[in-house]
Backbone bond lengths (Angstrom), bond angles and torsions (degrees), N, CA, C in turn:
res aa  C-N    CA-C-N  psi(-1)  N-CA   C-N-CA  omega(-1)  CA-C   N-CA-C  phi
1 M - - - 1.424 - - 1.519 110.09 -
2 P 1.324 118.27 139.30 1.503 119.08 178.26 1.488 110.45 -68.38
3 R 1.318 114.50 148.27 1.476 120.21 173.65 1.492 107.43 -124.22
4 L 1.327 116.89 141.80 1.407 122.08 -175.12 1.516 111.78 -125.52
5 L 1.316 116.95 150.12 1.478 122.92 174.31 1.557 106.16 -81.47
6 V 1.334 116.02 115.48 1.454 119.80 -170.92 1.520 109.60 -120.72
7 A 1.285 116.55 142.21 1.454 121.18 173.08 1.519 109.61 -146.22
8 T 1.322 117.98 147.75 1.474 119.96 173.89 1.502 106.95 -120.19
9 K 1.319 115.60 152.30 1.482 118.74 -179.85 1.502 111.53 -65.33
10 E 1.345 116.41 -31.68 1.479 119.59 -178.00 1.540 111.10 -60.75
11 S 1.317 115.11 -45.53 1.460 119.13 -175.47 1.510 112.98 -92.37
12 E 1.331 116.72 -27.24 1.452 124.70 -174.36 1.559 110.69 49.52
13 Q 1.344 115.97 24.56 1.435 122.92 174.78 1.538 105.47 -107.90
14 Q 1.327 117.09 136.10 1.433 119.47 177.22 1.513 108.95 -99.02
15 K 1.333 115.00 135.73 1.455 121.09 -179.78 1.500 108.91 -136.19
16 V 1.309 115.29 159.60 1.477 120.36 172.12 1.497 107.41 -97.91
17 R 1.349 115.51 125.17 1.431 121.93 -178.25 1.539 110.44 -125.36
18 D 1.255 115.42 154.09 1.454 121.86 174.42 1.509 109.29 -73.15
19 A 1.325 119.36 123.99 1.496 121.07 -176.24 1.512 109.69 -66.59
20 S 1.310 120.54 -23.95 1.428 117.91 -175.98 1.520 112.77 -83.29
21 D 1.296 119.66 -4.59 1.456 122.88 -179.53 1.546 111.65 -78.75
22 E 1.275 118.54 -22.48 1.493 121.26 -175.42 1.514 109.89 -136.11
23 G 1.332 114.64 149.47 1.442 119.94 174.22 1.527 113.78 -79.56
24 N 1.360 115.19 -39.52 1.447 119.24 176.78 1.544 108.42 -116.70
25 I 1.313 115.13 138.36 1.454 120.95 178.09 1.506 107.89 -131.65
26 N 1.350 116.36 126.80 1.468 121.39 175.60 1.485 108.40 -83.27
27 I 1.332 115.14 126.71 1.475 118.94 176.77 1.535 105.30 -121.68
28 V 1.314 116.00 129.26 1.464 120.74 178.54 1.500 107.18 -108.10
29 A 1.330 115.02 115.69 1.463 120.49 178.89 1.540 109.87 -80.24
30 A 1.285 114.81 -29.38 1.469 121.76 176.92 1.547 105.76 -163.52
31 D 1.317 117.89 174.83 1.457 120.56 -176.86 1.519 114.10 -62.91
32 Y 1.340 115.45 -19.25 1.482 118.46 -175.34 1.523 114.45 -100.73
33 V 1.324 119.45 4.12 1.449 120.57 -179.63 1.531 107.63 -133.02
34 D 1.324 115.77 135.14 1.473 121.68 172.43 1.500 106.77 -123.93
35 V 1.323 119.57 127.31 1.440 125.00 -172.88 1.531 107.10 -124.94
36 V 1.320 116.82 138.24 1.425 122.04 169.77 1.497 109.66 -110.12
37 V 1.331 117.18 128.43 1.453 121.95 177.56 1.552 107.59 -112.89
38 N 1.297 116.38 122.81 1.457 122.25 179.08 1.541 109.29 -98.58
39 F 1.320 118.26 125.37 1.420 123.75 176.75 1.496 112.26 -102.76
40 A 1.322 118.34 138.62 1.461 120.97 179.85 1.500 107.79 -156.27
41 S 1.325 116.23 164.18 1.454 120.37 176.64 1.530 108.44 -100.13
42 G 1.307 115.69 137.10 1.466 121.00 -178.31 1.529 110.74 -84.25
43 A 1.319 116.57 168.38 1.435 123.37 -178.03 1.539 111.28 -61.55
44 S 1.310 115.46 -30.18 1.454 119.86 -178.82 1.553 111.86 -84.98
45 G 1.360 115.24 2.39 1.476 119.58 179.25 1.498 112.86 94.25
46 G 1.310 118.87 -11.90 1.472 121.01 -178.86 1.534 110.94 -83.24
47 D 1.266 117.74 150.03 1.421 120.92 177.51 1.556 109.64 -85.19
48 F 1.326 114.63 149.38 1.465 119.66 175.14 1.518 107.65 -142.87
49 F 1.309 115.43 166.38 1.460 118.14 177.37 1.523 109.41 -143.02
50 R 1.313 114.62 155.31 1.455 121.90 178.05 1.522 108.88 -124.81
51 T 1.297 116.83 137.44 1.468 120.38 -179.12 1.522 109.81 -109.40
52 R 1.318 117.04 137.36 1.429 121.66 178.31 1.525 108.02 -135.45
53 Y 1.315 117.84 129.51 1.455 122.04 -179.87 1.531 108.53 -89.59
54 L 1.296 114.70 126.21 1.486 120.17 179.76 1.538 112.27 -84.45
55 S 1.333 114.57 -42.95 1.437 118.18 176.95 1.510 107.65 -141.80
56 N 1.289 116.04 154.42 1.438 120.32 -177.00 1.538 111.00 -148.75
57 V 1.323 115.61 60.88 1.465 120.46 177.50 1.553 104.61 -95.35
58 L 1.323 115.34 110.94 1.455 118.62 -171.28 1.534 111.72 -89.76
59 N 1.284 115.20 136.34 1.430 123.92 174.57 1.524 109.29 -68.73
60 E 1.317 119.40 152.30 1.487 119.94 -178.09 1.491 113.15 -67.51
61 N 1.388 118.93 -14.78 1.420 122.65 179.12 1.524 112.89 -88.64
62 F 1.329 117.80 -3.52 1.456 124.30 -176.61 1.511 108.74 -67.24
63 L 1.328 116.38 132.32 1.460 121.78 175.64 1.536 108.95 -99.34
64 E 1.317 118.62 120.25 1.452 120.93 177.29 1.512 106.11 -78.84
65 I 1.343 116.35 116.86 1.448 118.69 -167.74 1.541 110.88 -126.78
66 D 1.329 115.79 130.62 1.429 122.25 171.14 1.510 104.94 -108.78
67 D 1.349 117.81 93.07 1.475 120.84 -173.29 1.483 112.24 -75.41
68 S 1.318 121.19 -3.94 1.466 121.93 -179.97 1.524 111.42 -69.76
69 V 1.333 119.00 -16.70 1.428 122.11 -176.80 1.516 113.34 -104.26
70 F 1.336 117.76 1.87 1.437 120.41 -177.71 1.529 112.77 -80.17
71 E 1.310 114.79 136.40 1.467 120.94 170.61 1.498 107.00 -131.21
72 Y 1.314 117.30 124.99 1.466 122.61 -173.41 1.523 110.53 -103.44
73 A 1.350 116.59 133.54 1.443 122.21 -179.05 1.522 112.23 -86.40
74 V 1.324 118.21 -37.13 1.445 122.92 -173.44 1.547 109.71 -117.09
75 V 1.337 117.55 133.90 1.442 121.79 178.83 1.508 109.69 -133.24
76 V 1.354 114.59 136.62 1.471 122.43 178.69 1.516 109.12 -128.59
77 G 1.322 117.74 124.35 1.448 121.91 176.14 1.487 112.95 -115.16
78 I 1.325 116.49 133.43 1.479 121.23 177.57 1.527 108.47 -135.99
79 A 1.306 116.26 158.83 1.455 121.35 179.29 1.541 108.25 -67.32
80 S 1.328 116.61 143.48 1.459 121.78 -179.18 1.512 111.15 -58.76
81 E 1.324 119.40 -38.69 1.451 121.43 179.81 1.499 111.48 -60.77
82 D 1.370 117.81 -42.05 1.438 120.59 177.07 1.524 112.95 -65.49
83 F 1.343 113.86 -40.70 1.453 119.10 177.18 1.519 113.03 -59.80
84 R 1.362 116.81 -44.57 1.452 120.13 -180.00 1.551 110.04 -65.04
85 R 1.306 116.25 -39.70 1.472 119.47 177.81 1.544 110.16 -60.02
86 I 1.315 116.44 -41.45 1.476 121.56 -178.71 1.557 109.64 -66.23
87 I 1.317 116.54 -46.47 1.467 119.89 -179.82 1.491 110.42 -63.45
88 W 1.337 119.57 -45.42 1.480 122.97 178.19 1.509 109.41 -58.22
89 Y 1.305 118.95 -40.71 1.467 122.54 -178.55 1.564 111.76 -64.20
90 F 1.346 116.30 -43.17 1.476 120.16 -171.26 1.522 111.22 -94.33
91 R 1.300 120.40 -13.97 1.473 122.00 -170.99 1.505 114.07 -57.67
92 D 1.325 119.95 -35.43 1.429 121.95 -178.14 1.560 113.12 -96.11
93 L 1.319 115.12 -1.90 1.464 120.33 179.92 1.533 112.92 -92.99
94 S 1.309 116.32 -30.18 1.467 117.90 -167.99 1.531 110.18 -158.32
95 P 1.356 115.98 157.61 1.470 119.22 173.20 1.569 111.37 -81.09
96 F 1.314 117.21 -2.37 1.505 120.99 176.99 1.529 109.65 -154.02
97 V 1.302 114.44 164.01 1.448 120.89 171.46 1.531 106.31 -135.73
98 E 1.335 116.73 140.00 1.449 119.54 178.67 1.532 109.36 -103.91
99 A 1.309 114.81 139.32 1.482 121.69 176.80 1.548 105.45 -109.38
100 F 1.329 115.08 113.33 1.460 121.69 176.63 1.515 107.91 -93.71
101 V 1.305 116.59 117.71 1.478 122.27 -172.66 1.489 109.94 -112.01
102 T 1.332 115.53 128.25 1.487 123.18 169.64 1.480 106.26 -120.58
103 D 1.347 117.29 -178.85 1.457 119.53 179.61 1.513 111.75 -73.13
104 E 1.315 119.85 -10.20 1.481 124.53 -177.39 1.526 114.78 -107.55
105 D 1.350 116.88 -31.36 1.460 118.39 -175.25 1.497 110.09 -155.19
106 V 1.373 113.67 170.17 1.464 121.75 171.83 1.500 105.37 -127.31
107 T 1.341 116.56 128.85 1.446 124.52 -177.43 1.522 108.07 -115.67
108 F 1.344 116.97 117.23 1.451 122.73 174.95 1.510 106.19 -90.93
109 R 1.354 114.26 127.05 1.473 116.96 -174.88 1.511 111.96 -144.96
110 F 1.329 112.95 145.63 1.473 122.47 162.76 1.509 106.09 -144.21
111 G 1.351 115.59 121.30 1.494 118.54 -177.25 1.470 109.99 59.69
112 P 1.355 117.96 -137.21 1.458 121.10 -178.10 1.534 112.63 -80.85
113 E 1.327 117.91 -10.95 1.486 121.47 -175.70 1.523 108.99 -85.63
114 E 1.374 116.19 134.43 1.446 119.71 179.58 1.555 110.20 -152.24
115 I 1.329 112.53 152.40 1.453 122.16 174.22 1.486 105.88 -129.52
116 V 1.353 117.23 128.18 1.480 122.65 -177.91 1.498 110.24 -112.93
117 L 1.372 115.50 131.71 1.488 121.52 171.96 1.506 107.05 -117.79
118 R 1.346 115.16 128.06 1.459 121.45 -175.18 1.499 111.02 -104.26
119 R 1.345 114.35 139.73 1.463 119.18 179.46 1.515 111.29 -68.62
120 E 1.358 118.97 -36.82 1.431 121.60 -177.30 1.570 112.42 -67.33
121 D 1.346 116.66 -22.80 1.460 121.36 176.98 1.523 111.17 -88.41
122 G 1.357 118.27 -0.92 1.458 121.62 178.14 1.536 111.91 79.80
123 N 1.356 118.66 17.25 1.444 120.66 -176.67 1.534 112.53 -88.74
124 C 1.359 117.68 -10.88 1.439 118.63 -179.17 1.542 109.76 -157.29
125 V 1.311 117.28 160.94 1.461 123.12 172.97 1.517 105.62 -118.63
126 I 1.345 115.04 130.13 1.453 120.10 -178.18 1.511 110.22 -128.61
127 G 1.305 115.75 129.16 1.470 120.95 179.46 1.524 112.95 -136.45
128 G 1.288 116.47 150.14 1.465 121.81 173.41 1.489 116.40 86.53
129 I 1.323 120.21 5.44 1.434 121.90 -177.89 1.537 111.31 -71.29
130 N 1.315 119.27 -14.60 1.438 126.58 -177.24 1.547 112.60 -23.29
131 G 1.321 115.70 110.92 1.453 120.42 173.00 1.528 116.46 85.20
132 Y 1.320 117.11 -13.20 1.446 119.78 178.73 1.517 109.93 -92.61
133 N 1.288 118.23 139.00 1.493 121.21 175.63 1.545 109.69 -71.49
134 R 1.300 116.25 -48.33 1.435 122.66 -176.19 1.522 110.18 -156.53
135 V 1.309 117.06 141.19 1.461 124.34 176.37 1.532 107.91 -121.38
136 T 1.341 115.55 140.10 1.487 120.34 179.10 1.484 109.80 -112.87
137 I 1.353 116.16 127.34 1.477 122.72 172.61 1.532 106.33 -116.15
138 R 1.316 115.00 125.40 1.462 121.14 -178.82 1.514 110.94 -103.76
139 L 1.315 117.10 120.39 1.468 123.11 178.26 1.520 110.77 -102.50
140 S 1.275 118.11 127.84 1.496 121.49 177.03 1.502 109.40 -78.15
141 L 1.297 114.64 136.37 1.458 121.54 176.98 1.542 112.34 -111.10
142 L 1.309 116.67 21.90 1.469 120.68 -179.99 1.524 110.56 -66.93
143 N 1.322 118.49 -26.70 1.464 122.15 177.02 1.554 106.97 -133.68
144 P 1.314 117.23 70.73 1.505 119.56 -175.45 1.503 113.18 -65.28
145 D 1.346 119.25 -28.53 1.436 120.98 -178.36 1.534 110.58 -61.80
146 S 1.314 119.12 -38.09 1.483 121.01 177.41 1.503 111.12 -62.04
147 L 1.333 118.00 -42.20 1.454 121.12 177.81 1.500 111.57 -64.66
148 L 1.323 116.29 -43.85 1.485 120.07 -178.91 1.524 110.97 -64.41
149 E 1.339 116.58 -44.65 1.478 119.17 -177.50 1.539 112.56 -68.59
150 A 1.333 115.78 -39.10 1.470 118.91 176.83 1.520 110.72 -63.36
151 S 1.329 117.12 -38.96 1.503 119.56 -177.76 1.517 110.05 -73.38
152 E 1.349 118.66 -20.25 1.467 120.19 176.74 1.562 111.61 -69.40
153 L 1.311 115.73 -22.35 1.468 119.91 -178.30 1.483 111.87 -87.40
154 S 1.356 119.64 -4.00 1.430 126.10 -172.15 1.492 112.26 -125.09
155 A 1.304 119.56 149.35 1.458 123.66 175.04 1.536 111.47 -80.43
156 S 1.313 115.55 -28.82 1.459 120.01 179.37 1.539 110.61 -138.57
157 V 1.291 115.35 161.63 1.480 122.23 178.49 1.536 107.11 -124.01
158 W 1.309 117.25 136.89 1.461 121.30 -177.56 1.525 109.17 -120.33
159 M 1.337 117.33 129.62 1.464 124.29 176.78 1.499 105.64 -108.93
160 L 1.332 116.55 134.45 1.474 122.91 -178.78 1.488 111.82 -126.53
161 K 1.358 116.17 145.46 1.449 122.77 -175.88 1.498 109.79 -139.78
162 S 1.341 116.91 137.26 1.450 121.59 174.18 1.512 108.03 -151.25
163 R 1.303 115.80 160.44 1.467 120.45 -174.83 1.508 113.87 -60.61
164 N 1.331 119.64 -48.02 1.433 122.54 -170.61 1.535 114.11 -111.58
165 C 1.316 117.00 20.67 1.448 122.58 -179.42 1.523 110.85 -126.77
166 P 1.292 119.87 153.17 1.469 118.71 175.78 1.507 110.98 -65.61
167 D 1.302 117.20 151.70 1.479 121.56 175.14 1.506 106.14 -62.79
168 M 1.328 116.77 144.61 1.443 119.75 -175.27 1.553 109.88 -130.36
169 L 1.318 115.63 142.42 1.417 124.49 171.34 1.506 108.01 -119.27
170 S 1.318 119.09 122.82 1.455 122.39 -175.45 1.515 109.95 -123.52
171 C 1.348 116.34 130.10 1.443 123.35 176.56 1.521 107.80 -116.37
172 P 1.335 119.03 103.09 1.466 122.21 -179.88 1.546 110.14 -67.48
173 V 1.362 115.71 128.90 1.449 120.60 -175.57 1.545 108.05 -118.42
174 Q 1.277 118.60 65.96 1.430 126.65 179.52 1.506 113.24 40.94
175 Q 1.325 120.12 -123.34 1.467 122.76 -174.91 1.524 112.71 -75.05
176 L 1.303 118.51 -13.04 1.503 119.79 179.73 1.512 113.32 -78.56
177 G 1.301 118.68 -14.90 1.483 121.52 -177.61 1.492 110.58 107.60
178 N 1.294 116.60 -139.58 1.474 123.48 -176.99 1.533 111.16 -123.45
179 V 1.299 117.42 142.97 1.448 124.11 164.26 1.524 105.23 -93.99
180 V 1.345 116.37 117.15 1.477 121.24 -171.32 1.509 110.44 -119.24
181 F 1.322 116.63 138.07 1.442 123.08 173.96 1.538 108.28 -122.17
182 Y 1.303 117.08 137.43 1.454 122.54 177.73 1.520 108.02 -113.70
183 F 1.363 115.88 143.04 1.432 124.17 -178.49 1.515 109.19 -129.01
184 K 1.278 116.68 138.25 1.479 121.34 -179.85 1.540 109.44 -54.72
185 N 1.327 115.05 129.34 1.437 122.13 -176.05 1.530 108.97 -78.59
186 E 1.341 117.09 97.03 1.447 122.06 -179.75 1.513 114.78 -83.12
187 H 1.301 115.33 -23.26 1.490 121.90 -174.73 1.516 109.34 -122.56
188 T 1.307 117.57 138.70 1.447 121.12 175.10 1.522 110.03 -93.82
189 L 1.280 116.44 166.22 1.458 121.54 180.00 1.518 109.40 -73.33
C-alpha cells in the first residue's frame, strides 16, 4: 500500500498515513499552499488521483519552477541515515548548510563545523565533477523537519547542481516518485 507524507494546517504536524484509509488527504507543500488529493479506483482497476489547490498565496521567496527543462551536471548521493544525521547536527547552528563537493568527497560545513563523507569509504556517490575543482551546493535549513521527513521515506538522498538551475535535493520514494526540494542557486559551477 502506498504511504504518503501528510500534514494538515490545523495540526502543522507532518505524519505518514496510509493512503487507503481516507478519500481526501491534505498535503501541505509549504505554509502557503494547501492541496487536496483525491484517491479513487479507475474502471480498469488502476488507481488514480486528482490534485486540487485550495489556496495559492505565494511567499516572496517562492521560486516558480518548470523542472522539465532542468539538466544537472553534478550529482551527489548519500544514505538517508547519513543525511538525517547531518541535518540534525546543523539544524540549530545555521539557517543553511553548504556541501562542498570534489571528485573524492563531500564536506558539509557551516563556520568551523564540518562533516566529511568520502567516496573511497563508500559513504557517498559523486558524479559529474569532471574538470571542476570544487562545487558548492547550499541547502536551506529554514524548515529542517520537511527535509528529515522526506529523507525517512527514502533509502538515499541525491543532491544535484547545475549552472543555470536551482540546487536540488531529491528523495526517491519507491513507486510514488520523488520528493524534491529546490534551493536558490547562490554559487555557479
